[in-house]
C-alpha positions as CSV (number, residue, x, y, z in Angstrom):
1,X,0.0,0.0,0.0
2,X,1.4,3.4,-0.9
3,X,0.7,6.1,1.7
4,X,0.9,9.8,1.1
5,X,4.4,10.1,2.3
6,X,6.0,7.3,0.3
7,X,7.0,7.6,-3.4
8,X,6.4,4.8,-5.9
9,X,10.1,4.2,-6.2
10,X,10.5,3.7,-2.5
11,X,7.4,1.5,-2.3
12,X,8.8,-0.8,-5.1
13,X,12.2,-0.9,-3.3
14,X,10.4,-1.8,0.0
15,X,8.8,-4.9,-1.6
16,X,12.2,-6.1,-2.9
17,X,13.7,-5.5,0.5
18,X,10.9,-7.6,2.1
19,X,11.9,-10.5,-0.1
20,X,15.4,-10.5,1.3
21,X,17.0,-10.7,4.7
22,X,19.9,-8.6,6.1
23,X,23.1,-10.6,6.9
24,X,26.4,-9.1,7.9
25,X,28.4,-11.5,5.8
26,X,30.2,-11.1,2.4
27,X,30.0,-14.7,0.9
28,X,27.9,-15.2,-2.2
29,X,25.9,-18.1,-0.6
30,X,25.5,-19.5,2.9
31,X,23.8,-22.7,4.1
32,X,21.9,-22.7,7.3
33,X,19.3,-24.6,9.3
34,X,16.3,-22.6,10.5
35,X,16.1,-22.3,14.3
36,X,12.5,-21.3,14.1
37,X,9.8,-21.1,11.4
38,X,9.8,-17.9,9.4
39,X,8.6,-16.4,6.2
40,X,10.5,-14.3,3.7
41,X,8.7,-13.0,0.6
42,X,6.8,-16.0,-0.8
43,X,8.9,-18.7,1.0
44,X,7.9,-20.3,4.2
45,X,10.7,-22.1,6.0
46,X,9.9,-24.6,8.8
47,X,11.9,-25.1,11.9
48,X,14.9,-27.4,11.3
49,X,14.7,-27.0,7.5
50,X,17.9,-26.5,5.6
51,X,17.9,-23.5,3.3
52,X,20.4,-21.2,1.6
53,X,21.0,-17.5,1.6
54,X,22.0,-16.2,-1.9
55,X,23.5,-12.8,-2.1
56,X,21.5,-10.0,-3.9
57,X,23.3,-8.5,-6.9
58,X,21.9,-5.0,-6.2
59,X,21.8,-4.6,-2.5
60,X,24.7,-4.9,-0.2
61,X,24.3,-7.4,2.7
62,X,20.8,-8.4,1.5
63,X,20.2,-12.2,0.8
64,X,17.4,-14.1,-0.9
65,X,16.3,-17.3,0.8
66,X,16.3,-20.5,-1.4
67,X,15.2,-23.9,-0.2
68,X,14.2,-27.3,-1.7
69,X,10.4,-27.7,-1.5
70,X,9.8,-31.4,-0.8
71,X,6.1,-31.2,-1.5
72,X,6.5,-29.8,-5.1
73,X,10.0,-31.4,-5.6
74,X,11.4,-28.1,-6.8
75,X,13.6,-25.3,-5.6
76,X,11.9,-22.2,-4.3
77,X,13.2,-18.7,-4.0
78,X,12.0,-15.7,-1.9
79,X,12.3,-13.3,-4.9
80,X,9.3,-12.8,-7.1
81,X,10.3,-15.5,-9.6
82,X,9.5,-18.3,-7.1
83,X,10.1,-21.7,-8.7
84,X,11.1,-20.7,-12.2
85,X,14.7,-21.3,-13.1
86,X,16.8,-18.2,-12.5
87,X,20.1,-17.0,-11.0
88,X,19.3,-17.6,-7.3
89,X,18.1,-21.2,-7.8
90,X,21.0,-22.1,-10.1
91,X,23.5,-20.7,-7.5
92,X,22.0,-22.7,-4.7
93,X,21.7,-25.9,-6.8
94,X,25.3,-25.6,-7.9
95,X,26.4,-25.1,-4.3
96,X,24.6,-28.2,-3.2
97,X,25.9,-30.3,-6.1
98,X,29.5,-29.2,-5.5
99,X,29.4,-29.9,-1.7
100,X,27.1,-32.8,-1.3
101,X,28.3,-36.4,-1.7
102,X,24.7,-37.7,-2.3
103,X,23.5,-35.6,-5.2
104,X,20.7,-38.1,-6.0
105,X,18.5,-36.6,-3.2
106,X,18.4,-33.2,-5.0
107,X,16.3,-33.1,-8.1
108,X,16.6,-30.7,-11.0
109,X,14.4,-27.7,-11.3
110,X,11.8,-28.3,-14.0
111,X,12.0,-25.5,-16.5
112,X,8.8,-23.5,-16.9
113,X,7.0,-24.6,-20.1
114,X,6.6,-21.6,-22.4
115,X,3.7,-22.9,-24.5
116,X,1.7,-24.9,-22.0
117,X,-1.9,-25.5,-22.9
118,X,-4.8,-26.2,-20.6
119,X,-7.7,-28.3,-21.7
120,X,-11.1,-26.7,-21.2
121,X,-14.4,-28.6,-21.4
122,X,-15.9,-29.5,-24.8
123,X,-12.5,-29.8,-26.4
124,X,-11.6,-26.2,-26.3
125,X,-7.8,-25.8,-25.7
126,X,-6.4,-22.5,-24.6
127,X,-2.8,-21.5,-24.9
128,X,-1.8,-19.8,-21.6
129,X,0.7,-17.4,-23.2
130,X,-1.7,-16.2,-26.0
131,X,-4.5,-13.8,-25.6
132,X,-7.9,-15.5,-26.0
133,X,-10.5,-14.2,-28.4
134,X,-13.8,-12.7,-27.3
135,X,-15.6,-15.8,-28.7
136,X,-13.5,-18.1,-26.6
137,X,-14.2,-16.1,-23.4
138,X,-17.9,-16.0,-24.2
139,X,-17.9,-19.8,-24.7
140,X,-16.1,-20.3,-21.4
141,X,-18.5,-18.0,-19.6
142,X,-21.5,-19.7,-21.1
143,X,-20.3,-23.1,-20.0
144,X,-19.5,-21.8,-16.5
145,X,-22.9,-20.2,-16.1
146,X,-24.6,-23.5,-17.2
147,X,-22.4,-25.4,-14.6
148,X,-23.3,-22.9,-11.9
149,X,-27.0,-23.2,-12.7
150,X,-26.8,-27.0,-12.6
151,X,-25.1,-26.9,-9.2
152,X,-27.6,-24.4,-7.9
153,X,-30.5,-26.6,-9.0
154,X,-29.0,-29.6,-7.4
155,X,-28.4,-27.7,-4.2
156,X,-32.0,-26.4,-4.0
157,X,-33.3,-29.9,-4.8
158,X,-31.5,-31.2,-1.8
159,X,-32.9,-28.3,0.4
160,X,-36.4,-29.1,-0.8
161,X,-35.9,-32.8,0.0
162,X,-34.6,-32.1,3.5
163,X,-37.5,-29.6,4.2
164,X,-40.0,-32.3,3.0
165,X,-38.5,-34.9,5.3
166,X,-38.6,-32.5,8.3
167,X,-42.2,-31.7,7.6
168,X,-43.1,-35.4,7.6
169,X,-41.2,-36.0,10.8
170,X,-42.9,-33.2,12.8
171,X,-46.2,-34.2,14.3
172,X,-49.1,-31.9,14.0
173,X,-49.4,-29.5,16.9
174,X,-52.1,-30.4,19.4
175,X,-54.4,-27.5,20.3
176,X,-55.1,-27.2,24.0
177,X,-58.0,-25.0,25.0
178,X,-57.8,-23.6,28.5
179,X,-60.9,-22.5,30.3
């Protein structure tokens, strides 16, 4: 959020600083084990997890955090590029390969596919990197509205069924006349 007393340049620099940590060292990379869980940028590090601090090219004594994400089986960086292959990930991977005896535990970073297509219902395939046409978007919206209508009809049918069951289970109230 940009407040009235902060310029756009400073706001952008602040986001880049939040993706790094300050360390008073000069080496290009440092391996460490987290004493406690913490979050830097878009990376969450658990307590006891091994991660690497890779030196920022632009800011003195600022380091990006890189770790191997076991869930996704990829390397992840605290800078904005995340899991895509870039300088910070290659630096950490080379460091691990150079120093570890058992390199088989470390898998390669899968390169980001440039022309990945996602299948959409009814055989319509969209290229993620190409702008879709108006007709494609209208077709997608039409199918989505039909899907939502069907779900809503199913939901209301269940509600009516439950209400009918409840009405059948409730006995008719007995009127008591007091004199």
